[in-house]
C-alpha positions in Angstrom: 31.8 214.5 -82.4 32.8 212.7 -79.2 36.2 214.5 -78.9 34.7 217.7 -79.4 32.2 217.0 -76.7 35.0 216.3 -74.3 37.0 219.4 -75.3 33.9 221.5 -74.7 33.5 220.0 -71.1 37.2 220.5 -70.3 36.9 224.1 -71.5 33.9 224.8 -69.3 35.4 223.2 -66.2 38.3 225.6 -66.2 35.8 228.4 -65.4 34.3 226.7 -62.3 36.4 228.0 -59.2 38.1 225.5 -57.3 38.2 227.6 -54.1 37.2 226.1 -50.9 35.4 229.3 -49.9 32.4 228.5 -51.9 29.1 228.8 -50.0 28.5 225.7 -48.4 25.2 224.3 -46.9 27.1 224.0 -43.6 27.2 227.8 -43.5 23.4 228.2 -43.2 22.6 230.7 -40.4 19.6 229.3 -38.6 19.2 232.5 -36.6 17.8 234.2 -39.9 14.9 231.7 -40.1 11.8 233.6 -40.1 8.6 231.6 -39.7 5.9 232.4 -42.3 3.5 235.2 -40.9 -0.2 234.1 -41.4 -2.9 232.4 -39.5 -1.9 230.2 -36.7 -3.9 227.1 -35.6 -4.6 228.3 -32.1 -3.8 231.4 -29.9 -0.1 231.5 -28.6 1.0 228.8 -31.1 4.7 228.4 -31.8 7.1 226.2 -33.7 10.3 224.4 -32.5 13.1 222.7 -34.5 12.2 219.0 -34.3 14.2 215.8 -34.9 14.8 212.6 -33.3 18.4 211.1 -32.9 19.9 213.4 -35.6 23.8 212.9 -36.0 24.4 216.5 -35.0 22.8 220.0 -34.5 23.1 221.0 -38.0 21.5 218.1 -39.6 18.6 218.4 -37.0 18.0 222.0 -37.8 18.3 221.6 -41.6 15.9 218.7 -41.8 13.5 219.9 -39.1 9.9 219.5 -40.0 8.0 222.7 -40.2 4.9 222.3 -38.2 3.0 223.9 -35.4 3.5 222.5 -31.9 0.3 220.9 -30.4 -1.8 222.9 -28.0 -0.8 220.9 -24.9 2.9 222.0 -25.3 4.6 225.2 -24.5 8.3 224.9 -24.6 11.0 223.6 -27.0 13.0 220.7 -25.5 16.6 219.7 -26.8 18.5 216.6 -25.8 22.2 216.5 -26.8 24.2 213.3 -26.3 28.0 213.9 -27.0 31.3 212.1 -26.5 33.8 213.3 -23.9 35.7 215.3 -26.4 32.5 217.2 -27.4 31.6 215.5 -30.6 27.9 215.0 -31.0 26.4 211.5 -30.9 22.8 212.5 -31.3 20.4 215.4 -31.0 16.6 215.2 -30.4 14.5 218.3 -30.4 10.8 218.5 -29.8 7.8 220.4 -28.6 7.4 219.8 -24.8 5.1 220.3 -21.9 6.4 221.9 -18.6 6.6 218.4 -17.1 8.9 217.1 -19.8 11.2 220.1 -19.3 11.8 219.2 -15.7 15.2 217.3 -16.1 17.2 220.1 -17.5 21.0 220.1 -17.0 23.9 217.9 -17.8 24.9 214.4 -16.8 28.0 212.5 -17.4 27.8 208.6 -17.9 31.2 207.1 -16.9 30.3 203.6 -18.1 29.7 204.8 -21.7 31.9 207.7 -21.6 29.3 210.2 -23.0 27.5 213.1 -21.6 23.8 214.1 -22.0 22.6 217.8 -21.8 19.0 218.8 -21.6 17.5 222.4 -22.3 14.2 223.9 -22.7 13.1 227.4 -23.9 10.0 229.4 -24.6 9.4 231.1 -27.8 9.3 230.6 -31.6 12.0 228.3 -32.8 14.0 229.1 -29.8 16.0 225.8 -29.7 18.5 226.6 -32.5 21.6 225.7 -30.4 22.3 222.5 -28.4 23.2 222.5 -24.8 26.8 221.5 -24.2 27.4 222.4 -20.4 25.7 223.5 -17.2 25.7 227.2 -18.4 23.4 226.6 -21.4 21.6 223.4 -20.3 18.8 225.5 -18.7 15.1 226.1 -18.7 14.6 229.6 -20.2 11.4 231.4 -20.4 10.5 234.5 -22.0 8.7 236.1 -19.2 7.8 235.3 -15.6 4.2 234.1 -15.1 3.1 235.9 -11.9 -0.6 235.6 -11.6 -0.6 235.9 -7.7 1.6 239.1 -7.8 -0.6 240.6 -10.5 -3.8 240.0 -8.5 -2.1 241.4 -5.4 -1.1 244.6 -7.3 -4.7 244.9 -8.8 -6.0 244.7 -5.3 -3.5 247.3 -4.0 -4.3 249.8 -6.8 -8.1 249.3 -6.0 -7.5 249.7 -2.3 -5.3 252.9 -2.9 -8.0 254.4 -5.2 -10.7 253.7 -2.7 -8.7 255.4 0.2 -8.0 258.4 -2.0 -11.7 258.9 -2.9 -12.6 258.3 0.7 -10.1 261.1 1.9 -11.3 263.3 -0.9 -14.9 263.0 0.4 -13.8 263.9 4.1 
């Protein structure tokens, strides 16, 4: 019985492909992540990939906790520490306030030989990638918040309407 069991296992293993092109967990496309549609805990709520000191971006995104950001936050912050040759040392991602997003950009630390890049973004799970240089270590927002321009524009439209009505009455 023991020999026939081994023979059966060997026969079965020959049908398993030994190709290295198998689908791997490393090939997950995080751009295809679609958050569940349903009730949100508060207006304008959003989610970010979140992790603390993950070994790399892949592990951060893969094991990120799926939870809503608190109401006092508005952005997704990413801090990437990497060696001089580009290999990640650690990745931290979290929900952040505007004040926490102030130090965006990259810094090189000569004493330890590593670099740190910080980026912030606005939007649902917008922090998929990690910043690696000054080009992508930025503070990106979805739209400009122009309350002063909007109020000026509203006032101009009101003034224009009043003038047109006044001219029509003359």
